[in-house]
C-alpha positions in Angstrom: 23.3 358.3 183.1 25.9 359.4 180.6 26.3 355.6 179.5 22.5 355.6 178.8 22.5 358.6 176.5 24.8 356.8 174.3 22.4 353.9 174.3 19.4 355.7 172.6 17.9 353.5 170.2 17.5 355.0 166.5 13.6 355.2 166.8 13.8 357.1 170.1 16.5 359.4 168.8 14.1 360.2 165.8 11.4 361.0 168.4 13.6 363.3 170.2 14.8 365.1 167.2 11.1 365.6 166.3 10.6 367.2 169.8 13.6 369.3 169.3 12.0 371.1 166.1 9.2 372.1 168.4 11.2 373.2 171.7 14.6 372.3 172.6 13.5 372.5 176.5 10.8 369.8 175.4 13.3 367.6 173.9 15.5 367.9 177.3 12.4 366.9 179.4 11.5 363.7 177.1 15.0 362.7 177.1 15.2 362.9 181.0 12.1 360.9 181.3 13.0 358.3 178.6 16.4 357.9 180.3 15.0 357.2 183.5 12.7 354.8 182.1 15.4 353.0 180.3 17.3 352.7 183.7 14.1 351.0 185.1 13.8 348.5 182.1 17.5 348.0 182.8 16.9 347.1 186.4 13.7 345.4 186.2 13.2 344.1 182.5 16.5 343.5 181.2 15.3 341.8 177.9 13.6 345.0 176.9 15.1 348.7 175.9 13.2 351.9 175.1 12.5 350.4 171.7 12.2 346.8 172.0 9.5 347.2 174.7 7.1 349.0 172.2 5.9 346.0 170.4 5.2 343.9 173.4 3.3 346.7 174.6 1.4 347.1 171.5 0.4 343.3 171.4 -0.3 343.6 175.1 2.4 340.7 175.9 3.3 343.4 178.4 0.7 345.0 180.3 1.2 348.7 180.0 -0.7 349.6 183.3 1.4 347.1 185.4 4.8 348.4 184.0 3.9 351.9 184.3 2.9 351.2 188.1 6.0 349.5 188.4 8.0 352.5 186.9 6.3 355.0 189.1 6.5 352.9 192.2 
């Protein structure tokens, strides 16, 4: 997972920094979840990362419910 930590996109890093302002433990929990989600994307949707998946989710090009179902399965 160390390699993934180095691949955190700028928008995601900004989000995590905002979480850290509230609580260092919150940032840690979010980071772990996001790193697991990134690993899922690497394994199942190589064309996306934590940042690039946002627009397809917003435009419903990618179904958020199906993606999350695959992630938790």
